[in-house]
N, C-alpha and C positions, 0 to 999 in steps of 0.2 A: 413663216417665221424669217423675221429680216434678219440680213448678215451682222446687223450691231447686236440684235437679241442673243444670237449664237454667241458672239466674242464674250457677251455679259454671261451666258448660262457657263461658257466654259470657262472663264475667269473663276466665276464663283466655284464650280467644282474643283478647279485647282487649289482654291481657297482651303475650300472644305478637306481636300485630302491633306492638304500640308497642315491642316490644323489637327488632322487626326495622325498622321505620323509623329507631331510634336508630342501629342497626348500620350501616345505610345511610349514614346522616350521619357517622358515626364513621369506618369503614373506606372508603367510595368517595367520597361527596361532598368530604369535607373533604381529601381527597387530588390531586384532580383539577382544575387551575385551567382556568377557562373565558376565551376570548378574545372579547374585546368590541372591534369595531372601531367607530369615530368621526371624522366628519368635523367640523371645526370650521372656520367662516367667521371670520377675524379681518382687522376693516376696516381695521387698519394694517399687514397683511404684505405687503410689498414682492411682487410677481410673480415675482421671482428665487428667493423661498422657498415657493411654490406646490407642494404635493405634500410637503411636509416631513412626514415619519414621526417621532412620538414614542413610545416605550413607555415604559408606567407600571407599577412594582410597589409594593406598599405593606404594611406590616404585617406583617412578616416572624416577628417572634416567637419567634427561633429556640429549638428544645427539642427533644425526641425524636420528638414527633408531627408536627414541620412541615418536617422534611428533606427529607422527600420533595415536597412540593407546591413548596419551595423550587427543588428539583432540576430539576424537570418545568417549573417556570415560566421557569428560564433556557435550558432547551434548547427550549421555544417561542420565547422571546425571539430568540435567537440564529437560529432557522428563518425568523423573520420579516425580518431583517435592517435593522433601524430606523434611522434617521440620529441619531437622539439617543434616551438611556435615562435617567430620572428614578426615583429610588427615594425615595418621601415617608415615611420614618420607621417607628419603633418596630422596630429591629431585637433587640432585647432585650427582656424581661418582668421587671419588678421586682416582689416579692413582695407580699401583700395587705396583710401588715403592715411595714411601710417605716420605722418611725421611728428604726433606728439607721443611720447613715449606712455602717457596714461592710458592712452586708446588702444596700443598695442597689448599691454598689460592685461587691459579690460578682457580682451579678446582670448586671453589664455584662461580664464575662469571656466571655458568650455571642457578644458581638461578634467576636471572633474567627474561632471556626468558622463564624459566619455571613456574615463578609466572605470567607471561601476560599470556601463555595460560590457567593457571587456574583460573585468576582473574574473567572470566566470571561465573563460579559455583554460583548458586544462592540458597539460602535456606531462609525461612522466619525468621528461629531462627539462624540464621549465620554459619559460617563455620570455623573449629579450627583445630589446628594443633601440634603435636607432632614431634620433629627432629629425626633423624636416626642417625646412626654410622657415616656414609659418610658427613652428615652435618655438624655432631659436631666434625669430625676430620678435617673438611677443615675451613672453617671460618664461624661458628656458629651465627655470631653478624651481618653479613654483610647477610647472609640467612635471619636471622628473620626479618631484616629490608626491605629486598624485599618483603616477603612474609606479613608483617604487612600493608607497605605501599599500597597493593592490597587489604586489607579487612580481612587479615586471621592471626587472633591473635594467637601467639605460646604460648602453655603451658609447661613451663620447669619448674617443680616442684611447680607448681601452679595449681589452681583450681577456676574454673567460673561457678556461678548457671544458669540455663537454667529455666525460671518460666512460667506456664502457668496456668491461673484460680487461683493464689493463690499457686497453688502447685509447688513444686521445684525437679528438677533432675540437679546433680552437673557432670559437665564435670572436668576432672583431668587430667594433664600431668605429665610425668616424663622425666628427662634428660636421654639420652642412657645409657643404661646398660652396654655396652661394653667399650665406651671410655668416658662417663661422669659421674656424680655422682647424681645418682636418688636417692631421697629422699622423702621416701611415707609419714612420719611423717610430714615433712613440708609441703607436696604437699595437705595433708587430714584435718590439724589442723584446719580448720576454717568451716568444713564441720560437721552438726549435725547430730549425733549419727544415727538417725531415718532415715534420706534423702538419696535416692539411688547415687551410683556412676558409671560413666563409666570412666574407666580409658582408656588414650594414652599412650601406652609403644611399642616403635618400636620393640624390641626381645621380639616374644611369650614366651621365659623361661623364662621371667622374672615374669610370672604368679605364678613361685615356690615360689616366694617371697611375690608377693601380694596378694595370698591365705590367708593369715595370717593376713590381714587387713579388713576393712569393707568397700570392692569393690565389686560391683555386677556383672559388665560386664568390660572386659579386651579385647580391639582392638588392633591388632598388625598386621605387616607385617614381612619384613625381609628377609623371608626363599625363596621367589618367587617361594614356592612350590617345589624348588629343581630347575626350569625352564625347566631341560632336566629330564622328566619322562619315563624311559622304561618299558616296557613289563615285570612283575615279579619281576624286580629289584628294581623297584621303582624310587625315585629319584637319579639321578647321583650324587649330591653334596649337602648337606646341612650346612649353614656356623654355627658357635657358636653363641647359643642365639638363635637358632631355629632347634636344633636337637630333641627336646622331643615333641614340639607341631608344627609340620612344616605346616600344612595347615587345613582350618576346624573349628568344633567346639569340645571345649573341656570342662568338667565340673570337677573342683578342687574343694571340699568341696562346700561351697556356692558360688565360684565363677565360672562364664561362661566366658570361653576366645574364643576368634574369630580369627584365623590367616588370613588373607586376602593375596592370591598370589601375588598383586601387577601388577602394568601396566608395568613397564619396564624391559630391561634385563640389564644384568651387565656381563662385557668381551666378551662373546657371543651373538649376535646379532639374538638370537634364542629360541624358544620354541618347545617343541614336549610334547604332552598330558598333557598341562599345561597354557591353554591359559590366557591371562592377565585378572583381575578379578576387576569388580564392586560389592560390598555388599551393599544390603538394606537391614536395620534390621528394623523389626516392633515389637516394644516393647509391652509387655503384661502385664498388673499389676496382681500381684498374681500366679497363678499355671495355668493361662489358654493356 
């Protein structure tokens, strides 16, 4: 066999291997949500709320390639029977070229079938939402209506108390930090100084602002974990707002941040070394 033929065969084998890896990312990894369990100690959490469980889903980007992971995630979460469910934004996807308002508003129509898929989610203390940059950049009013009509209140520069046995935990949500007008002063103004706060903020890098406030835990998404993570290199691309804290847990002063890598995909219907994620948090009082 000639040297040229060997090179050609080697190139063909490499191509087949690359196609196989891509097919695995497209056909399997992007469809199978992974469960991540995390225990989070919160210094201000009352003993009565110790052991409270919170399930987080994020970055749905509803479309033909994301229906399956969303449906499987809903089944997974309901099997966990969490006390509380939070959804941290990007229910729809705006097109790359978004100069015309009617194009962005048309993208928001995907919120209705997405909300239908999420409606069966069940938690005894409710399910709450913060919007993402794609939601905010399309038609946030329509998206909010779709979600709230199916029992998922949207927290947009607002907060709500979660009470158990006379003790309270607050859920707060800010407007999107990239294309909206987040206002933590307004969001937190009715919360007593001694009571713990979980903040829903779509972009994880917003933690650099939140760490100056009395927020105990920030839950975010947006990054997709890079979506395509290459050996040694890491994420192929990270969006603005998720470059500093792209995935997993971080501690910033007294604030704990967790970045969920999301369920859906954007632009390329593929994930590599970064499967869709469902996160289940168990809250612990004090330093347990």
